[in-house]
C-alpha positions, 0 to 999 in steps of 0.5 A: 408233815415230819416237821410239824410232828417235830414241832408238836412233839417238842411243844408237848415235851417242853410244856409237860416237863416245865411245871414239874421242873419249876416246882422241883427247882424251887423246892431245891432253893433255886428260885430267885426273888422276883425282879419287879419291872414297870408294867409287869403283873406280879402275883403278891407273895409269889415265890421266886421263879427258877432261871433254868428255862434251858432244861425244858427247851432241851427236853423238847428240842433234842428228842423231837429233833432226833425223832424227826431225823429217824423218821426222815431216814426211814422214809429215805429220800435225799437225806444222807444217813452220814453227812446230813444226820451227822450235821444235825447231831453236831447242831444238837450237841453244840446247842447243848454246849451253849445251854450248858455254858449258860446254865453254869451261871444260872446255877451260880445265881440260884445258889447266890454265888458270883457269875462266871467272869466275862472272859470265861463265858466268852471263852466257852462261847468261842469254844462251842462255836469252834467245835461246831465248825470243826465238826462240819469240816470233819463231816466233809463241809469244805466249802467256803462259799456263802449264798448272798440274799437279794443279790442272787449270787455267791461269795467265796470267803476263802480263809475268812469263812471260819472266822466269819462263822465263829463271829456270827455264832458268837454274836447270836449267842451273846445277842440271845443273852442280851434279851433278858430284861423281862421274862419271856423276852428272849423266847419272844425274840428267838421264836421268829428266828427259829421259824426263819431258820426252818423256812430257809432250810426248807426252801433250800432242801435241808429237811433235817435242819428244817425239822430241827428248827421246827422242833426248837420253835415248838419247845419255845412255845412250850416254855412260853406257857411258863415264862411270861409274868407272873412266871414260873420258869424264866429262860435264864442265861442258858436258855437265852444263849441256846435260843440265840445260837441254835437257829444260826447253827442250823442255818450254817449247816443248811448252807444259808447263814446270811438268810436268817439275819433279818429275823435276828433284828432284835439281837442286832438292836441289842448289839447296837445299843451295846455299842452306844453304851461303850461310846457313852462310857468312853465319853464319860457319860452314864451308859444307862441300863445294861440292855435295850429292853431294860432301857425301854422298861425304865421309860415305862414300857410294859414288859409284855409290850417289850416282848411283843415288840421284839417278836413283831420285829423278828417275825417281819424279819422272818418273812423277809428271810424266807422271801429272800430264800425263795427269790434266790432260788428263782433268780438262780434258776 
């Protein structure tokens, strides 16, 4: 019940603040010109939509997660007011860091300024990843063991654990950022990942993380009211990086990061496409559009179809993720 309350609260907060924020940002001159993609419905004469979706996401996600945490602590049970609450606060703080890193570019684009250099953005992502993992270590999370889905066993990564988790978080943030060929694509791809993180966390008894993941899913649904064309608010880089990284942060804090990987199928496809572009460039060929979503749009796919495909792949993966978690517990017993 607490998890559903968190989702409902986050949805309402994100939905209620989305339109006023969009109007205020547009009045301040942060609305960019609409990029007309094939198959998108665009209202003639519509002003540019701000790319600050991270703001309504944070406005829904963080307060709803804290509310759920307070309810769970008040109810007692297995939730520790020290370690578990600290982990959740570390997730919220780190998620806000990823959003802030992307919002820097969203602000610069809104002001018609050059984006941050790639190395600077990567440095911010790596810094946020390291800060989160250091926080977990400080809270007493010293295990280097990861649960392996479908195998029913565990793997001790030893000294590699820290680097592997940094790579996983960084990949999730970059994968989320890549899902921006059409407004609503990033949110559509990340919604199943949030549900997968919630389901996996719930199966393994991490109620705090499950509540926060449900809160993120509710905030995404609130943003989607404004993100689909003709959009009033796009996710922006801050929103996409937040949506990619936050579910993975919660899965790591819940002790089951590998279980949410199937729900990240859209991000993996974007990563594979990026590798293909690198090889094509090395062979002297034209690399093509910057993202797989952009490639599909150039092939005549409607924007909503691209978003729907990413959501479908993600939800299939989310079902696999939760099913794998349930199977792991059965085989472990």
